[in-house]
C-alpha positions in Angstrom: -23.3 -18.2 -1.7 -21.0 -17.9 -4.6 -22.0 -14.3 -5.3 -20.8 -13.1 -1.8 -17.4 -15.0 -2.3 -17.0 -13.4 -5.7 -17.7 -9.9 -4.4 -15.3 -10.4 -1.4 -12.6 -11.6 -3.8 -13.2 -8.6 -6.1 -12.9 -6.2 -3.2 -9.7 -7.8 -2.1 -8.3 -7.6 -5.6 -9.2 -3.9 -5.9 -7.6 -3.2 -2.5 -4.4 -4.9 -3.6 -4.3 -2.8 -6.9 -5.0 0.3 -4.9 -2.2 -0.6 -2.4 0.3 -1.2 -5.2 -0.7 2.0 -6.9 -0.3 4.0 -3.7 3.1 2.4 -3.0 4.3 3.7 -6.4 2.8 7.2 -6.4 2.6 8.2 -2.7 4.3 5.8 -0.3 3.6 7.8 2.9 1.7 6.6 5.9 -1.3 8.5 7.0 -1.0 11.1 9.8 -3.8 9.4 11.7 -4.0 5.7 12.4 -6.4 4.0 9.9 -8.5 0.9 10.5 -8.0 -1.1 7.3 -4.4 -1.5 6.1 -3.5 -3.0 2.8 -0.6 -5.5 2.3 1.8 -2.8 1.1 1.3 -0.2 3.9 4.1 -1.5 6.2 6.7 -0.5 3.5 5.5 3.1 3.5 7.5 6.0 4.9 6.3 7.6 8.1 4.2 10.8 7.8 6.3 13.9 8.3 9.7 12.2 7.8 10.8 14.3 4.8 14.5 13.3 5.0 13.7 9.6 4.7 11.1 10.3 2.0 13.7 12.1 -0.1 16.4 9.4 0.4 14.2 6.3 0.1 11.2 7.1 -2.1 12.6 5.5 -5.2 13.5 2.4 -3.3 10.1 2.1 -1.8 8.4 2.7 -5.1 10.1 -0.2 -6.7 10.1 -2.6 -3.8 7.9 -5.4 -5.0 10.5 -8.2 -4.6 8.3 -10.0 -2.1 5.6 -10.6 -4.8 7.9 -12.5 -7.2 
């Protein structure tokens, strides 16, 4: 079914865009564990870690070297 493959690919593409957008604007992990993680989530700063957030937010926002 080409339609199902297309839709799955489209959802994957949208999830990647959302992950990269979230990495730039708000790279903080959720307070509660979530079921579906996008590819950028592991780079995020732990919830509640304000000191690390302040010191590393700019680095995390621009850390896309693995995509080159």
